[in-house]
N, C-alpha and C positions, 0 to 999 in steps of 0.2 A: 692353410697354404693353398694358393690357387692351383687348379689343375693345369696341366701342360696343354696349351693349344697348339695346333699345327703351325701357326704362323709365328709363334714365339721362338724364333731360331736361337737367339742368344740365351734365353732361359733354358732351352733344351740342351744347348752346348754346355752350360754350367752344370746342369743336372747329370750329364753323361760323362763329364771329365773328372777322373779320379785324382785325388791329391793325398799327400801324407797327413795323418791326423796329428794331434798334439804330441802324442808319445812317439811319433815317427814309425810306429809299427802297425797302426790301424789305418784304414782308408776312409776318407771322407769325400764329399763332392765339392767341386769348385764353387758351387752355389753357396755352400756353408761359409766359404772364405769371403766371397763377395758380400754376402749378407752381413757378416760380422764387420767388414770394413765399412759398408754403407751406413749401418746403424751405429758404428763406433762402439760395439759391445765390449770387446776386450782386445788386447794385442796378441792373444794366444794364437789365433788362426790368421789374423790380419798381419802377416809378417812379410819381411823382405823377400823370402824365397817362395811365397805362395801367391801373394797379390802382385803378379808380374805382368808384363805386357802381353803374355800369352792369353790371360783371361781378361785383360783390360777391354772395356766395351768398344772403344774407338778402334783398337787394333782388330777386334773381331769383325767389325763392320768392313774394314779395309780388306780383310781376307775374303769375306763374302763377295765384295765388289770384284775382286780378281776372279773368283769362281764364275761370276756372271759373265765377265769379259771372256773367259775361256770358252764359255758355252754359247756365245752369241753367234748367229749365222754370219758368215763372211760375205755373203752376196746380197745383203739387204742393208738399207739405212738403219741406224739404231740410236736409241736415246737411253741414257742411264742417269738416275738421280741417286747420289750417295749421301745419305743422311747420317752424319756423325752425331752421336748423342752429346759430345762435349763441344766446347767447354760449358759445363752446367753444374749447378749445385747437386751434390755436396762438395764439388770441386776436389775430387780425389786424385792424388798423385801416387804412383808407385814410388818405392824408395829411390829408384834410379832417377825418376823424373824430379823428385823433390831435391835430391842432391845436386842435380844439374843447375838449379837456380839458387841454391842456398847462399852462396857467398858473393853474389853479384852486387855491385853498387847500382844505385839509381832506381830501386823499386819505387815507383811513383806513389805518393801518399794519396789517400782519398781526398776529393775536393770538398771543402767546407765541412770538415768533420772535426770533432773534439780530439784532443791529443790522447785521451785515456785509452782509446782503441787503436791508435795509430800503429804501434809496433806489431800488434797481433794481426791487423789487417794487411800489413805489408808482407810479412813472411814469418809465419808461426814457427818454422823449424830453425830460424836463424840462430837462436841461442840455446838450442837443445842438442844433445848427442844421443840420437836414437836411430837404430836401423829398422825403422818401420815406415809404412806409407804415411803420408801427411795429407792434411785436409784444410781447406779454406785459405784465405789470404790471396793477395794479388800475385805473389810470385808463383803459387801453385796454379792459378788461373793461366798465368803465362806459360807454365810448364805444359799445361794441357794444349795451349795454342801451338807450342813448338812441337809437341808430339803430333798434332794434326798436320803441321807443315810437313813433317817427315812422312806421314801416311799419304797425304795428297801427292807428294813427290813420287812415292812408290806406285801409286795408282796411275799417275800420268805416264810414268816410265813403262808400265805394263801396256798402256794404250800404244806407246811408241814401239814396243817390241812386236806388237801385233800388226804394225805397219799402218795404223789408223790415225796417228797423231796429226799428220799434215792435212787431214781432211776432217778434223774434229774440233768443234768449238767447245772450250772448257770455261765454265763460269763458276766462281767461288763466292759464296755469300752466306749470310746467316739469317735466321728467322727473327731474332730479337737481340738486343744488347744486354747489358748487365750493369747494375749500379755499382757493385763492388765497394760499397761503403761510402760513395759520394752522398753528401748531406746526411750521413749516418744511416743510410738505408742499403738494402740488398735486393737482388732479384730484378724483376722487370715490371710490366704493368703500369708504368707511369710515363708522362709525356716528355720527360727530360732526355737530352741528347744521348746520354750513356745508355738509355733503355731503348729508344726508338731508332737510333742511327746504326746502320750495319754496313760492313764492307761489301763491295761489289767489284770483283776483278774478273775480267774475261780476256782470254787469249786464244788465238787460232787463226785459221784462214779468214781473210777479210777484215781482221781487227787491226786498226792502225797502231803500230808499235809505239809505246811511250805516251800514248794519248791519255790525258787526265781530263775528265768532264766534271766540273764542280757544281753545276746546277742541280737542283733537286730531281731525283728520279725515284722510282719505286720498284722493288723486287717483284711486285705483281706483274710487271711487264716482261719478265723473263719468259713466261708462257707464250706471250704474243711474239716475242723475238724468235723463240725456237720454231714456232709454227710458220713464221714468215720465212725463215731460212730453209725450212722443209717444203715450202710451197703449199702449205695447207691453209685454206681460208678459215677465218674465225667464224665461230657459230654466231647466230643472230643475237644471242643474249650475252655474249662475251664483251667485257669492257677493257681487256688487256690490250696494250699497244706495243708495237715493235720498237726495240732500241737499236735496230740495225744501223740506221744512219749515224747514230752517236758512236757506235762501235767502229764504224768506218772512218771516224775522225771529224764528222761535222759537229759544229759547236751550237747547234740549234736544239733546244729541248723538245721532246716528243709530247710533253704535256704542259698546259698552262700552270698547273699546280699539282702537288701531291698531297695526300691526306692520310691520316691514321686516327685510331681511336679505340677505346676500350672502356666499358662500363660508364663511368661518370666524367669522361673527358674526350674531347675531339681536338685534332690538330690539323692545321692547314699550313703548308710550306710553299712559298712562292718567291720567285726572284723578281724584284722590282729595281730597275736600273742595274747597278752592279752588285747589289746586295740581296742575299736570300733571307727572307724574314719568316719567322714561325709564329703563328697565332695559336695560342692555347686557350681553349674554352672549357671550363669546368662547371659542373653543377654544384653550386655552393663553393666553398673555398677549395682550391687545389690541394691535394694531399702529398706528403713526402716531398716538400718543396725545399729549394735552397733557402738559406736564412734571409736572403734579400727580398723574399716575397712576403708581403704583409697579409695578415688575416683580415679579410674585409667583411665577413659575416653577411654576405649578400646572396641572392638567389643564383647569381652567376658570377664567376670570376674570369676575366679576360686578360691574358698576359701576352705581350709581344716581345719577341727576341730577334736579334741580328745573329743568325747562325753562321754567317760568313766570318765574323770576328769574335763572337762570344760563344765559344765551343762548349761551355759548361753551364749555360743558362744562369749566369751570375748577375746579369745586368738587365732587368726588365726595362722596356722602353715605355715611358709615360707621355712623351711629347710628340708623337707622330700619328695624329688621328687620321691623316690622309692615307697612311699605310694600313691602318685598321679598316678604313672604309674599302680599301682595295681587297683585303683578304676576307673580311667578315661574310660577304655574300657566298663564299665557297664552302662555308660550314654547312653541315646537313640541316635540313629544314627543322626549325624549332630550337636550334642550339644558339645560345647567346643572341636571342631575338632583339631586333632593333627597338621594339616597344618596351623592353625592360628598362627601367630608369637608369641603372648603372651602365648598361650597354649604350643607351642613347647619349648619356653624358660623355662617355669615352669617345664615341664616334664624332661628336659635334664640337667638342672643345678645341680651340686652336691656341 
């Protein structure tokens, strides 16, 4: 077992919080409960009355955020970043969270996935009668999201009670998406929309109410936005740009294109005319793809998508070489190079 480090506040909290043991007469640590739930060892400790919102990781983070707000100086500008762990595998729901989504209609099925896993992926507790925490499935992912909504609301309300809300910019975003069974896969690390597309919602002074900006932006520009609003100049090596004009309601993008990538793939997203296009470049065949993507067995695979209308990457575009020529130069040097025969063919055929 790892030793307790000073910065591991949640682990320290779990270690120092006593709970009733299996026989209800002995005392155990909340860490024992969390560990049993996390690794799904048994249901003896991972029970309705032990694994509650009190020890739930997102709720702990929210309480720590409130403590920070209580201790901040009142006569100075301030910045706070609240990093909720969820929603994240193993997608754990307390019993109360699991029950809140159990009998709802309309749990969306995964995209392009076989029917054998369909029911389990939608809501595993739908057809069982158990007063225990639940794990996995789209409904429990949704339960995590709704719990986060509640916690974010409480945090914003705390800022309001401190008299700071009317002069505070609040931005809500995520670091990555989640496949949740789309194409039969889970997790992140792939170039498909469910994995790389994240929400970005901001409100506060100077933000145009009801404004929706649908062109590509990147969360990497939040840093530049906060520095701009604080009147702090960017460092010489910083590439972040401010989203301030967009938040104010202007409909002009702050970048010509946005990009992403990991390991064996890179992505460029750019608006051309009224349509946002995504160019995916993979070393070899792309992995964990929709069934509409062929296996080409080439050095590079280059896929083009219309992200304005094709939200699930189900319709690769094969007949727009001009758009490819527009996006390909924005790939990092050496990725899907023009001298590669496959790339050259895709770029030149009309």
